[in-house]
C-alpha positions as CSV (number, residue, x, y, z in Angstrom):
1,M,24.5,-83.0,-139.0
2,P,23.9,-79.6,-138.4
3,S,24.3,-77.0,-141.4
4,T,27.2,-74.8,-141.9
5,D,25.0,-71.8,-141.0
6,E,23.7,-73.9,-137.8
7,I,27.3,-74.8,-136.8
8,Y,28.7,-70.8,-137.5
9,E,25.5,-69.6,-135.3
10,R,26.1,-71.9,-132.2
11,Y,29.9,-71.3,-132.4
12,L,29.4,-67.5,-132.4
13,A,26.8,-67.5,-129.7
14,R,29.1,-69.5,-127.3
15,A,32.2,-67.4,-128.4
16,I,30.0,-64.2,-127.8
17,R,29.3,-65.6,-124.0
18,E,33.0,-66.6,-123.6
19,M,36.1,-65.8,-125.9
20,N,35.8,-63.5,-128.8
21,T,37.2,-64.9,-131.9
22,L,36.7,-61.3,-134.0
23,G,40.2,-60.4,-135.0
24,D,41.8,-63.7,-134.1
25,G,43.5,-64.2,-137.5
26,F,45.7,-61.2,-136.5
27,V,46.7,-62.9,-133.2
28,E,47.5,-66.1,-135.0
29,A,49.8,-64.2,-137.2
30,I,51.9,-62.8,-134.2
31,D,55.3,-64.1,-134.6
32,D,56.3,-66.6,-131.8
33,S,59.5,-64.4,-130.9
34,S,57.2,-61.6,-130.0
35,L,55.2,-63.2,-127.4
36,I,58.6,-64.3,-126.2
37,T,59.8,-60.9,-126.3
38,I,56.9,-59.6,-124.2
39,A,57.2,-62.6,-121.7
40,H,60.9,-61.6,-121.2
41,G,60.4,-58.2,-120.7
42,Q,57.6,-58.2,-117.6
43,P,59.7,-59.2,-114.9
44,S,61.9,-56.2,-115.4
45,Q,58.7,-54.0,-115.7
46,S,57.4,-55.7,-112.5
47,K,60.2,-56.0,-110.3
48,G,60.2,-59.7,-110.9
49,V,56.5,-60.2,-109.9
50,I,55.0,-60.5,-113.3
51,A,56.1,-63.2,-115.8
52,G,54.2,-64.4,-118.4
53,Q,54.6,-67.8,-119.4
54,V,55.1,-69.3,-123.0
55,I,54.4,-72.8,-124.0
56,Q,54.9,-74.8,-127.0
57,V,51.9,-76.6,-128.0
58,P,51.0,-79.0,-130.8
59,V,49.8,-77.7,-134.4
60,L,47.0,-80.7,-134.8
61,E,47.1,-80.1,-138.5
62,V,50.7,-80.9,-138.9
63,P,52.0,-83.9,-136.6
64,G,55.0,-83.5,-134.4
65,Q,55.6,-79.7,-135.0
66,T,54.9,-77.3,-132.2
67,R,54.4,-73.2,-132.1
68,V,53.8,-71.1,-129.1
69,G,50.2,-71.3,-127.6
70,R,48.0,-68.6,-127.8
71,F,44.4,-69.8,-128.2
72,G,42.0,-71.2,-125.4
73,W,42.0,-70.4,-121.9
74,K,45.2,-72.6,-121.0
75,N,47.1,-71.5,-124.7
76,Q,46.6,-75.3,-125.4
77,H,46.3,-74.2,-129.1
78,S,48.6,-72.3,-131.5
79,S,46.7,-72.2,-134.6
80,L,43.3,-71.1,-135.5
81,L,42.6,-74.3,-137.3
82,S,43.9,-76.5,-134.0
83,F,41.3,-74.5,-132.1
84,V,38.4,-74.9,-134.2
85,G,39.0,-78.3,-134.6
86,D,39.1,-78.9,-130.6
87,A,36.1,-76.6,-130.4
88,Y,34.0,-78.4,-133.2
89,L,34.5,-81.4,-131.0
90,N,34.3,-80.4,-127.5
91,E,31.9,-77.5,-127.7
92,M,29.6,-79.1,-130.1
93,G,30.2,-83.2,-130.3
94,V,31.0,-82.8,-134.3
95,T,34.4,-84.7,-134.5
96,N,36.6,-84.0,-137.7
97,R,40.0,-85.0,-139.1
98,L,41.9,-83.2,-136.2
99,R,39.6,-84.7,-133.6
100,P,38.2,-87.8,-134.9
101,T,37.0,-89.4,-131.5
102,D,33.9,-88.6,-129.5
103,S,34.3,-87.8,-126.1
104,T,30.6,-89.6,-125.5
105,S,28.6,-91.8,-127.0
106,V,25.7,-90.8,-125.3
107,C,23.1,-89.5,-128.1
108,K,25.5,-90.5,-131.1
109,T,23.7,-90.9,-134.4
110,Q,26.4,-90.2,-137.2
111,P,29.4,-92.3,-137.7
112,D,33.1,-90.7,-137.4
113,I,34.3,-88.6,-139.2
114,E,31.2,-86.2,-139.1
115,D,32.8,-83.3,-140.5
116,K,33.4,-84.1,-144.3
117,P,35.1,-82.0,-147.1
118,D,32.6,-80.4,-149.6
119,D,33.0,-79.9,-153.4
120,L,36.0,-77.6,-152.8
121,G,37.8,-79.9,-150.6
122,M,37.2,-78.0,-147.7
123,A,35.6,-79.4,-144.1
124,N,33.6,-77.3,-142.0
125,I,36.4,-76.5,-140.1
126,D,38.5,-75.2,-142.8
127,H,35.5,-72.7,-143.6
128,F,35.0,-71.5,-140.1
129,T,38.7,-71.0,-139.8
130,Q,38.8,-68.8,-142.9
131,F,36.0,-67.0,-141.7
132,I,37.3,-66.1,-138.4
133,R,41.0,-65.2,-140.2
134,G,38.8,-62.9,-142.2
135,T,37.2,-60.9,-139.2
136,K,37.9,-57.7,-138.4
137,V,38.9,-56.8,-134.4
138,P,36.2,-55.4,-132.6
139,P,35.8,-51.6,-133.3
140,R,36.5,-49.4,-129.9
141,D,33.5,-46.5,-129.1
142,T,35.6,-43.8,-130.6
143,V,33.5,-41.3,-129.1
144,L,33.8,-42.3,-125.7
145,A,37.7,-43.1,-126.5
146,A,38.3,-39.3,-127.5
147,S,36.6,-38.3,-124.3
148,A,38.8,-36.2,-121.5
149,D,37.9,-39.1,-118.9
150,A,39.0,-41.7,-121.2
151,Q,42.1,-40.5,-122.2
152,A,43.0,-39.7,-118.6
153,G,41.8,-43.3,-117.7
154,Q,44.6,-44.9,-120.4
155,H,47.1,-43.0,-118.5
156,V,46.2,-44.3,-115.2
157,F,45.8,-47.8,-116.7
158,E,49.7,-47.3,-117.9
159,T,50.6,-45.8,-114.5
160,I,49.4,-48.7,-112.4
161,G,50.9,-51.3,-114.5
162,C,47.8,-53.0,-115.9
163,N,49.7,-52.6,-119.5
164,I,52.1,-55.1,-118.2
165,C,50.0,-58.0,-119.2
166,H,47.5,-56.2,-121.1
167,V,49.7,-55.0,-123.9
168,E,48.5,-52.2,-125.8
169,S,50.2,-52.8,-129.1
170,I,51.9,-55.6,-130.9
171,T,52.9,-56.1,-134.4
172,T,51.9,-59.0,-136.7
173,A,54.8,-61.2,-138.5
174,A,55.7,-59.8,-142.0
175,P,53.3,-60.9,-145.2
176,G,54.8,-64.2,-146.6
177,T,56.0,-65.3,-143.1
178,V,55.0,-69.3,-142.8
179,I,53.7,-70.3,-139.5
180,N,52.0,-73.3,-138.3
181,G,54.3,-75.9,-139.1
182,G,54.4,-74.9,-142.6
183,A,50.6,-75.2,-142.7
184,F,49.9,-71.1,-143.1
185,T,51.3,-68.4,-144.8
186,V,50.6,-64.9,-143.3
187,P,48.6,-62.8,-146.1
188,D,49.1,-59.2,-146.7
189,A,45.9,-58.4,-144.9
190,L,47.4,-59.8,-141.8
191,G,51.1,-59.2,-142.2
192,N,53.1,-56.5,-140.3
193,K,49.8,-55.1,-139.1
194,V,49.9,-53.0,-135.6
195,I,47.1,-54.1,-133.5
196,H,45.7,-53.1,-130.1
197,P,44.8,-56.3,-128.3
198,F,45.4,-55.1,-124.7
199,G,46.4,-58.4,-124.1
200,D,50.0,-60.8,-124.1
201,F,48.4,-64.3,-124.8
202,L,50.6,-65.5,-122.5
203,L,49.8,-67.5,-119.0
204,H,49.5,-66.1,-115.9
205,D,48.9,-66.8,-112.1
206,V,45.7,-64.1,-111.7
207,G,44.5,-65.9,-108.6
208,T,41.4,-67.2,-110.0
209,G,42.7,-70.4,-111.7
210,D,40.7,-73.7,-112.5
211,H,43.9,-75.9,-111.4
212,I,43.3,-77.9,-114.8
213,V,46.3,-78.5,-116.8
214,Q,45.7,-78.2,-120.5
215,G,48.8,-78.3,-123.2
216,G,51.2,-76.8,-120.7
217,P,53.5,-78.6,-117.9
218,P,52.2,-78.9,-114.2
219,E,53.0,-75.6,-113.2
220,T,50.3,-74.1,-115.5
221,A,47.3,-75.6,-113.6
222,S,46.8,-72.3,-111.7
223,K,47.5,-70.0,-114.8
224,L,45.5,-68.6,-117.6
225,R,45.8,-66.8,-120.7
226,T,45.6,-62.9,-120.6
227,A,42.1,-62.1,-122.3
228,P,42.5,-59.3,-124.7
229,L,40.3,-56.5,-123.7
230,W,39.4,-55.4,-127.1
231,G,35.7,-55.8,-127.4
232,L,35.6,-55.5,-123.8
233,R,32.7,-53.0,-124.0
234,T,30.2,-55.7,-125.4
235,K,30.3,-57.9,-122.3
236,A,28.3,-58.0,-119.4
237,R,30.3,-60.4,-117.4
238,F,33.8,-60.7,-116.7
239,M,37.1,-62.8,-116.3
240,H,37.3,-66.4,-117.4
241,D,34.7,-67.8,-114.7
242,L,32.0,-64.9,-115.9
243,E,31.5,-64.4,-112.1
244,S,32.6,-60.6,-112.1
245,L,29.5,-58.4,-113.0
246,T,31.7,-54.9,-112.6
247,L,34.9,-53.7,-114.2
248,T,35.7,-52.8,-110.6
249,D,35.3,-56.5,-109.2
250,A,37.1,-57.8,-112.0
251,I,40.0,-55.6,-111.2
252,K,40.1,-56.3,-107.7
253,R,40.1,-60.1,-108.4
254,H,43.2,-60.2,-109.5
255,R,44.9,-61.7,-106.5
256,G,47.9,-63.5,-108.1
257,E,50.6,-61.9,-109.9
258,A,49.0,-58.8,-110.7
259,Q,47.6,-58.4,-107.0
260,H,50.0,-55.2,-106.5
261,V,48.1,-53.7,-109.6
262,A,44.9,-54.2,-107.8
263,H,46.1,-52.8,-104.7
264,R,47.3,-49.7,-106.7
265,F,43.8,-49.4,-108.3
266,Q,42.0,-49.6,-104.6
267,N,44.7,-46.5,-103.7
268,L,43.5,-44.5,-106.4
269,T,40.7,-41.4,-105.9
270,A,37.4,-42.2,-106.8
271,E,37.9,-40.3,-109.8
272,E,40.8,-41.6,-111.3
273,Q,39.1,-45.1,-110.5
274,Q,36.3,-44.0,-112.9
275,Q,38.5,-42.5,-115.6
276,L,40.0,-45.9,-115.6
277,I,36.5,-47.8,-116.1
278,T,35.6,-45.2,-118.7
279,F,38.2,-46.1,-120.8
280,L,37.9,-49.7,-120.2
281,K,34.3,-49.1,-121.4
282,S,35.5,-47.6,-124.6
283,L,37.3,-51.0,-125.7
């Protein structure tokens, strides 16, 4: 079985390519009611066009308990431990107490369950979950963010409606709040913190869906979780399929609920478009 360090390196490398996990401890600490409130407010902000969907998904570490989904491209997980346990199996083929059965027996060399508790009573998935909860959010380029173009670009971002889904600020639950079906208590380090994810962690029909259902009802097949834009400046490819090589193309590919926002972007002056891109590159 790979060492703990090797597992961390493999998982982090994949996360860098696909889905950033930095700061996800704060995302886990967002109260369900906050996400539900954001979803309820979006139709009135967009004349009924944009409506993020909330889904309740199982908390794998507490059978029978559910919570608002917020992790994975389809919001199929609501807790970081559930997310990590699933990723260990499906991304690296490591079975664990939450996902004890291999998806395939090809090249299998170890008996299940492969992820065993150590001397501390913690398995690899516990350590890695703890690691993610301890990470800071991706830092902004403060110099670029302070520039006149980036500040003007943020105004454009808000004016054309990007911030309806890419929500700029969310406050986490109070310290001491019990979440994840009773399995985790929000600590002081994560509680009552104002974060700036530039995302709503809800499901939307962006127009580039994969028609796969994961965790939600059938109507979620063409929907995807709004990816937070923090850390965007470190990316070379964009959108869930990584098929957009420029931010301009990524914006134009919003052909679903946010199609009218994409049209507003195309109607901006060249200077306004560049200001918006500059702002995004500061995130």
